[in-house]
N, C-alpha and C positions, 0 to 999 in steps of 0.2 A: 303563148301557144308552144308546145314541145316540138323541136325538129327530130327527124328521123336520125341525124347523126349523134344527138344527145342521148340515144338510149342506153341502158347499161351495158349490155353485151358490147356496143361499139366503144364505149368509154373505156370499159376494161381491156378490150382488144388493143385500142390504140395505146394505152399506158403500157400494157405488156410488152407489145411491139417494140415502142419506144425505148423502153429498158432493155430489151433483147438487142436491138440495134445498137444502143450505147456500149453495151457490153461486148458485141461482136466488133465495133469499131476501135475500142480499146485493145481488144485482143489482136486486131491487125496492127495497130501501131507498136505494140509490144513485139509482135512477130518481125516487123520490119526492123527495128532496132536491134532485135537478137540476131537477125541476119547479118546488119550492118556490123554489129561487133564481131560476128564470125568471120567477115570477109576483112576486117582489119587485122584480126588474129592471123589468118593465113597470109596477108601480106607481110606481116612482121616476121613471119617464119620464112617467106621468101626472100626477104631482105637479109636475114641472118644466113641463109644458104648462100646468097649472092656474096654477102660480104666475105665470106670464106673463100670463095671462087676467085673473086675478082682480086682480092688481097694477094692471092699466089702469083698473080701476073706482075706484081710489082717487085722490082729488084733494088735493093737499096744498099750503098756500099759506105754511107756515113757521110757523103758529100752531095752525091746527086741519086735522085730516083729515076728508074728506068722502067717503061712499060714493055713486057715481054708480050709475044704474040699470043692471041686468043686460041684455044684449042677448037673453038666453034663460033657460029655468029651470037653476038651478045647485043641486048637491048642499049647497054651502056657505050657500044660503038657508034651508035645512030643519033644525029643531030635531030633537034625539034621533037624529041620523045620524052625529054625530062626525067630520063633515068641517069643519075648521076651518083659519081664517088670523087672523093678528094683525099689525098694523104697531106695532113697539116703536122707542123711542128707545134707542140704545145707551149703556153705562154705569150708567143709572138702571132700565132694563127698565121704562121706563114704556109704558104701553099707550095709543097713539094711537088706534087704530081696530080693530075686530075683526069677523070675519063675523057675519051676522045669525044664523048657527046658534048662537053663543055669547052672543048677546044684546047689550045695550048694555054699555058700559065701565062698571063700578062699582068701588067700594073693594075689593069682595070677588072682583073677577076675577083670574084667575091667568096667569101667562105661559106659553105653550107651551114646554116645555123640551126644544126640539129641538137635537140634537148638532150642533156646528159643521159637521161634515162631512155631516150628514144621518143618519137611521137610526131605530131604534126608541127610544121614551121610553114612561114610564107618567104619566098624568094622574091627579088625584085621583078616587078610586072603583076605581082598580086597573086600569082598560083600558088596553091597550097601543095606540099609535098609532105610524105612521111618519111622519116628516116631513122637510122640505127647509127650508133658509133661505137668502136672498139679500139683498144690500144694496140699499136704497132710497134713491134720490137725494134729499138735502135741499136746502132753500132757500140755505142758508149752506155755504160751503167746509168749515168745520169740524164741521159737523152731519151726524152718522152716524144712519141708521135702517136696521132690518132687517125685511124682510117675512118672516114664518114661516107654513108651511102644513103640514097634517097630514092624514092619513085613517086609518081603522081598519084594523089589521093583521087584523083577524076576517075580511075579505073574503080575503085571501090564505089564512088557514087553512081556511076553507070550501072554497075551490077546491081546495086542496092535499088536503084530505080526502076530496072527490070523485074527485080524480084517483088517490088512494092506493087507494080501494075498486076503481076500475077496474083499476089496475096488479095490485091483489092477485088479482083474478079472472083477469086474463090470465097472471100467473105460476103460479097454482095449476093452470091448464089445463096450461100448459106442464110443470109438475111431474108432473101425472098422466100425460102423453104420454112425459116422459123416463122415468118410473119404469117404466112399462110395456115401453117400447122397451129398457130396460136389463135388465129382468128375461129378456124374451124372447131378447135378444142373449146375455147371461151363459148361461143355460140351453142355449141351442144351442150355444154356444162351448165349454161344460164336458161337452155330451152324451158325447163319448167317454170321460171318467172314469166316467160313469154306466154304460156300456156295459162298460167294464172292471170294475167292481164287479159287475154282473149277471152277466159271464162268470166271475168268481171264484166266486160263490155256485153257478152251474151246475156248476162244476168240483168243488167241494166235495161236493155232492149226487149227481152222476151219474158221478163218476170219469172226466171227459173233460178233455182239454185245451182252452186258451182258442182260441175259433174263429179262423178265417183272414181274418175282414172285414178291411177296410182300415183301419188305424190312423194317426193323425197321427204325423209323424215324431218329435215329442217323446216319445210313448208306446211306440213301437216297441221300444225297449231295455228298458222295463220289461216288456212283454208276452214279448219273448224270454227274460228272466231268469225269469219267471213260469213259462214253459214248462219251462225247463231245471230248475228248482227241483222242479217237479212230477214231472218223469222221474227226477230223481235221488233224490227221496224215495221213490218207488216202487221204483226199483232197490234201494237200500240197504235198505229194510224187507223186500222179498223175499228178500233174502241173509240178513238174520238170521233171518226165519223158516225158511228151509232149514236154517241152522245149527243153530237151537235143535231143529228136528225130528230132524236126524241126532243130535244130542248125546241127545235123549230116547230114540229109536230105540238108540242105543249103550248107554244105561243101563238099558234095560228087561230085556234079556237077562241081565246080571250080577244085577239086583236079584231076578229071577224065580228065578235059580239060589241066590241066598242065602236067599229065602223057603223053598225047598224043603229046603235044608240045615237050616234053622231048624225046620222041622217034624219032621225026624229027631231033632234034639238034645232031650235031656230036661233038665228043670230051668229055671232061671231065664234061663242063657244063650240058650235056644231063645226065650224070650219076649221078651228084649231085643233079639235080632237081628231078630225079627218087628216089634217095635216101631220099630227104627230103619229096617228097610225100609218100613215104611207112612209114616213121616216124609219119608223121601226120595221115595217114589212121589207124595205130597201136594205136595211143593215142584216137583217136575216138571210135574205136572198143572197147578199154579196159574200157572207161568211160561210153560207152552206156551199158556194163555189169555190171559195179557198179551200174549204175542208176537202173537197172533191179531188183537188190537186195536190194535195199533202199525202203522197202516196209512196209505196216503196219503189224501187227501180222496176221500170215499168214494161209496158205492153206496147205493141205495134198497132197502129190503126190506119186503115187505107183512107185518104184524105178525099179522094175523088168520090167515093161510095157515100162517105158521109156528107160530102156537099150536095149529092144529088137526094140523099133522105131529106136533108133540111129543107133543100128547094121544094121538095114534094109537099112537105108538111106546110110551108109558107103558101105554096098554091091553093092549098085548101083553106087557110085561115084568111089570106087577103082576098082571093077570089078574084073580081072584076079589077081590082087595085093592083094585081101582080103584074110587075114588068116582065121583059123578056130576059132571062138568066141565062148567060153564056159561061158554061162551064170548061173552061180551057186547061184544067189540072190533067196533068199526064196520069194515066191510069196505074202506074207504077210507084206513085208518089206515097211514102209511109212517113206518118207521124209518129215519133218514139215517146207515147204517151197513152193515157186512157182515151178511150172512144169518147166517153162523156165529155172530155175536156175539149177537144177538137170540136164536137157538135155544139158545146156551149159558145165556143169562139164563134164558129160559123153562124149560128142561131142568132146571136146578138148583133153580129155585123151585117148579114144578109137582110135581118128584119129592117134594120136602119136604113141600109141602102135602097131596099124596097119601098120603104115608106116615102123616101125622098126623090127617087129616081123618076125622071120622066116616062123613059121606056124601055131602058138598057142597063142591066148590071153585068159586070163580068167577074169571074173569079179565075186567079191563075196562081201559080206557084214557081218560083225559082230556087236556085241553089246557089246562094252568095258565097258560100265556104263549105269544106267537107264537113258533114255532120249537122248542118243547118240549112233550114228552108225558109223562104219568106213567102207566107200567104197573103194575097193582096184581093181587096174587094173594092171595085171600082163602081162608080155611077155616073150616069148623066145628069144629075140633079144639081142644086146649088152646092157650093164648097162648103168647107168646114175649117173653123180656126184652130189650128194646132195648138198654139199656145194655151188656151183655155183648156182644151182636152189633157193636155199634160198636168195642168194644176188642178183637174177635178172640177172646173166650173161648168157650168151649162155652156153647151156648144153653140155658137152661132151659125145658121145654115139659111143663107138668103136673108129674109127679112126677119125670120122668127129664130127663137131660141129652142133647142130640143126638149122634150118634155123630161122630167125627173126620171122617169123609167127608163127612157132611151139613154140618157146620159150615164145613168148606173150601169147600162149594158156594157158601154164603152170601158167604164172602170173595172168591171169584172174581167173584160178581156184582157186589160193591162196587168190585173192581178196574176190571172193564169199565166200570160206570157213571161211575167217577172219570175215567177215560182218554177218555171222551166227554163231558166236562165235567158230568155229572150227578151224582146222589147216591141213596142207599139209606135209606128211612125205614121203620121197624117201629112198627106200632101194633096197635090191637084193631079185629077186623071186626065190623060188624052182625051177622054170621052167628054170632058167638060165639068164634071162634078168633082167629088171627093175620091181619094183614094187612101184607104187605111190599109197599112202594111204591118203583119205580126210576124216576128223572126221566132221560129221554134226549133227544137231539135228533130232532125228527120233526115230523109235522103229521097232522092229521085231515081228510080231503078232504071236503066236503059231498057 
């Protein structure tokens, strides 16, 4: 059974939306990385400026370095902010002077491990800083000093996280807009396929060809082929019907003559001929019933009205033997098929039920699933053996077996049901007798 989520428009929409969301997600990640790279570049520029400013605060006389007063507030004067600088002697990594944020130089002081070209490094405690370094002029020609400066990378991370949240909100909004747009566009673009599907359903139910509405160029060949197939199917089946009917009529007269000859014969030969004629008549009747159901996609037939017509006809035939028939079928019940087929089913089952019922026969219809109905014929007579009925053998009801004619009627019902994609089930009725249920295409209108 096909689920609604598995339709072509939904599959295409889901696939397209997934691709668009993936592209937007990748775009968002790229934007975040670009923003982070920009923030790191801004920090490098800031460190370069601070290096020049802070280096001018250092006075070095060749033996000792001294920190001059700042012209304004500086992060490098604040403790616990991780804005640091150091002046070191190359070769020995001796710390000559460091920023107030690092405190005075002691034996436990550690050197800022800034890479030669600048970049990220880790300080004791595990925090990540970003730093730059530059040569500092010494008093002697061979004296080389290095000024190192660093700032916490946490500020870049915080700014990147704030930007990432904003970018995520923007891209989520874009994803929603794109998803809705894609869903609407795909559904509108594939609307002709849905119209074609509905037209085929109407063709099956009402025996009509696909309408002449304007179809897209890509679907015109498909529509034309379906119309041609529908016409050819109807024409071929109609020819088969006529041929079967002609064959049946051609055989009826010789068979009737054989039956009369058999009546005049005495002994076993007459009985054998009568038996053979009965079998041939049954085969003809069954194949004619099968031929009637081999039809093009179809027509709708009212089940309630057909049941009333069959009941009325049986009342005339059975007369005093006619039990009470309770027609519990909803007036809006429709069988998607030929009226002759539902009448054939009702005729065979109702006749059998009326012949075996004590006083009551009930007809009802339920809808076990969308597009299918179950027609049930129940009686208060003896039950029926379901296993034999499935095998096509004579069915035992009470102490007697059904006649060949009545057993043939059940086989005809099974043939018709199978050709419509249905089935026949035999069980016990709450009335006390048999219940024969036939599943067929159709629906119950509210």
